Steps between C-alpha positions, in 0.01 A plus 500: 500500500629838419551789743211736466606813326225734423472754218337836553221601466248253664492263653694602803723277685279523819191423285657189344644374824166536674323319212767223516455470875124496492457253206805294548586551117848424372647748268656329198659633175224298304142519629397156609130419497313540824201277459351609833448856386201643296546600142488855616754446769724321256475805257580746782799277602627472139471875460692560823771248389526683163560818688781350711701463186366789282491876551337750256534866562509850352831691505616841388856591379561883537822648347617871566813586305709794405292585199180291491259324737243225435319209667328181401256257657538129463314186604738226616458132582754328728534131561687318765780270383406165643762264629748790566657571819409871489148474393566822300225637287587576133317704230305259262305783339486882479286733305538869467155655579571858422798719417517875556624744249864596560519854638784728559586515869361832633763731667458820681698812433751418776581176294327271769242243382131628521359233728152647500488493119637147495245392751224642277633313195499173680151554651380569133669178390313292762173652398571456127576140565193445712703372786464624864790507729363253731467252206884493463654215687880583466704757318841625416614860497832554332678833514774513251781744352468862603169420678697344782715823546204734526453635852137392524533136376372391840176706438453287180527181691246637764248539234439130542571484874152372571575174317754420771679166479311415180744706298861465431662846467850496351714806438736366236841612497709487174596134526168365605337713223732329242387160617132591521510626143666181381242281652201736421606521127526135460882514427573247786260253350654564151843416613372155617313446173797598281754335725724803438593809684249782455594859594189691581518872446232692695493879393265708710467860551803572724720181481602201286503159682707205367438151616682189378259204510661139491294186503186660654672724757664846531866465541629847486348858488611848423339837477600834348327841508383525145127522432256611242356780713816681639396775262163594390357785287149649462329554168707817417822316549565669837686272748270434794699221668870466538641242747845506642652216295400675182648824622832329571525370136373832363779681678755245395409538132455879525136494366271792505217332687349678799179462709242744386663571157407360154740218389639455154443161348864444425596559864240247606629237254854560631388427849318196383792370307725525806257319721480221241877476478526459868226243518673288226824511693307353809331251283827380325693505819750746364719704733290790634631850437475783757158604381352142525665458841323813635157362404552152649261420785635156574785288416537385132340180369693190556511176296511416126182665349505354142281657233142441618322816611159589624350829591251635752386831641337794324776521221430130404156598377661689210755228431232227465258739311230505762524875522549761242404833677770739603456654854747778468781310679805286393334162507419479117830630366696272756302201392555558129869568523573217748309236308682568172838518670444152687380322172806637309725343765343159465288479802170300485193681666216295639161623624458324849132597520472812723638851454387798693302260716799292596432493883309290752136450412405443871588256777377157598442405869457188696562384858701201634445371851846396639535299815628714776703192629714483187623870470775682692456839664784685670247729660118413547411866499612587142203357342288612301715615213348669187589531126849360512661489158638149407835458357610159345867470417603308181676248723568172333533245787774245508579233744767725647344833549726788434414760770691787323326443164163481686570833676598674167175368338287635781662847477449499123126397547454770772659762261287399216185559705643838621484396869756671709715280749325493837152538359243248589446218247420149434779282372376192299762226483464161315648209696492144388692195589605368838481752804859415607665728756774613261255594242274695732798672655626612168150625415483695830845650446409627153184658638690654779761644273237682287250602769689559826417885459546705822171590661302354202133448479345160520621229259256223404650185354267300289635148426318267262611181676431393862812647671378846606503455869825313503661777288373768707642349808834443333524862393410632835764279680785508262440810271296750696351791296452859619143473424188296582463171317196292393550164312207336323525197290273321245422800298640576154538861401657713230583855417211734457332331798405697810399323822322581834578274794237511765498402873449146604124417518394293799410231574674326204779758517512527126664801346327666190730597219336710228672493166447781261660474155525755222341381185609566151343458161757255381 
């Protein structure tokens, strides 16, 4: 008989436990006939058992970026993977119900985002979709690019504060934004289909994000401050927006381009040409000159990129011919010149499926009940914990675990998700094979090397094998951390998951773990 692990929404754990105690029913993966029940009772039982393994819900994905904002509603069906130790729920079907028009992100005169105007836009979108806020079960709010830097980014998240724990709110730094775009565009899936490296190039309003995708995962990311809306003009040709990265290159080239003045086409073209030259240097992994270095927001891309490219972001809509209108900015001329230059250099350009909407379409959510007797807590008072981002290092386990390599993998995974050392997080580790002391000790040592941050926030270790409590005690005894520690086993998690860990629930002393996963179209 399987351990009872319940999906939200209904039925609740207490309801099912009560029903089982009152009726003496046994819960099996496959419903066995109960001939002593009436047809109506059997139908009700069958429905209840279906809901144990299936979850259907409505979710919303909300994206607020440097230049544009949009949202979409989806209907998602999750099904529990049977005969699997984690009883994780996976998406078996998703359907986009309604997508909003893409709007320019509203800004005030002091260059802060107009949260009131943004809230009105989202309210109108709910009305147009015919969906009430209480009808949405889960959601994801993603703040990216320049939107993260604005002083009132917190006010944007508070527009949806009443949804509480139902929503995942992620303020994506440059590295995380690269990975989100690669997954949201479909480039990650494309790399697995082609069985070749795919470099996804996401060109938004203020930045360009590069993500190297290998075999269905993101292996390296990079970002540079080049975007399609660093300069914008009104209908008369007067410059009405001029961001710092564009000012820097204008000054270096000696161009006559100033805020509030009309711009000559040849000067705009010279600026575009320089931006494209710098982008091609990054894409081809050439040595970067001083101008390119001044615009780099992260380290350069690492690994052999090959010749397979894909695009996402607003500029990609021009590259793939889905948009032809000009909006008085640099997006269209950058797309035209960059596309031709890459084809001339022998690159193959694929359409991964999503362009300007390459972001999370929402979030799934389900609850797992974990026995309180099998977890480790360094401090009983630290629970509950909410909205912890999950990192999963690309750790290839061998019989002899290399603690140094594991620590490096953990640090890379943390950086990829833009999580600063010492911040609260959930670290998901795959562990198979025999739980021998020397193997567990090497695992504990690698975790200690990467996570022994002074005065750090709580660390939650999620082990997908039955060694959580043992590992927790080993770390506490031999490799103590300067932070509270929770170890939970029997759950499989991945990047773009977020978890809540609740208090132990008497009398069974179960610990509810809520898993919220970002969903993508691919």
